[in-house]
N, C-alpha and C positions, 0 to 999 in steps of 0.2 A: 504494500500500500504506500502511496506517496500522496502528499498534500500539495496542491498547487497554491502558490502564494506570490505576492508581490511586496509583502511587508517584511521588514527585518525586526529582530529583537531589540529591546531598549539598550542604550549604552550600558556597558559593563557586563553584558551577557553574550558577547560575540562567541565565546567558547561553546555555547549551546547551539549555534546555528546549524552545525552538522547533524543535529538530531531533529530538526523541525520537520523535514519532509516525511520522515517515518512516524514520528511520535505526536505531532501537534494536530491530531484529528479534531474535526469539528464537533464530534459528539462521542458519547460513550462507546458505541459500537465500533467506530473507527479506531479509538484508542485501544479497545479490547483486541481488535484485529491486529494492531501493531504488536501487541504483546504476544498473541498466539502465533503470529507468523515470523517472529524473531527467534534467534537462537539464544540460549542462556548467556553466551558470551556477549552478544549484542545488547541484551537486556542489562547485564551486569555493567557494561560500559556506560550505558545511559543512566542507570540507577546511581552508580558511583559519582559520575560527573554532576548529575542533577542535585544530589545531596549536598555537594559543595556550594551550590548556589541557592538552595531552597530557602534558607532564612532570609537572605537578601531579596529573593524574588517575592516572598510572602509580604515583606515590608512594603515593597513597591506596589504590589497588587492591592494591598489593603488601603492604599492612599486614594483609591478611586472607587466610587460606587459602580457596581457591576453593570448597571444600565448606561453608564457614561464612560466606560473604560476605553482608553485609547487603543487603537489597533495593535500597536507594538506590544503593549502590556497584555492585551487579550491573547496574543500569541504565546507570551510567557505563561499566562494562566493555563492555557491548554497543555503546555509542557508540564506544569505542576500537576495537573489532573492525570496526565499520563504517568507521572512518577508514582501515583497511587497504584496504577495497574502494574507497573514494574515491581513495586514493592510486594505485591501479591505473589508474583513469580519468584522473587528472591527470598522473601521472608517466610512465606507460607508453603508454596507448592514445590519449590526447587525444580520447577518445570515451567515452560511457557503456558502450558494448558493444564487443565484438570485431567489427570491421568485416566480417570474412570468415566469421563464424560465424552459423548460423541463430539467429533469435530468435523465440520464447523458446528457450532452450537445451534440447536433448533429454537433457542430463545432469542428473541429480538427485542431490544429496547426501542420502541417506536416514538416515544416522547419522554424526554428526560427533563430535569430541572433546567430552568432558564438561567443563564444564556447558553451554556455549553453542554447540556444534557446529553 
């Protein structure tokens, strides 16, 4: 999966640009697909790098109401949401997918929470 974009991340987050195309999905299903279609090595690289920026990113994101978030900060927010998916693989499953669940999943999130559900 790749995400098409014309926006860059905010200043100070350029080291995360390499992850945007794969991980900054517009909704939960796109971010889940990024995790499920990645290797553990790819997930680990994303996870470890994002953790180094997570606190700084959270501070920046929290400076804006979600309904008025600038596009570059919104892109960073999507990476932070993807970090949650990566954390499931690293911290819980030790696998990109649930080992006992069919792939691709038959469950589809058709409407998530606004704005990046």
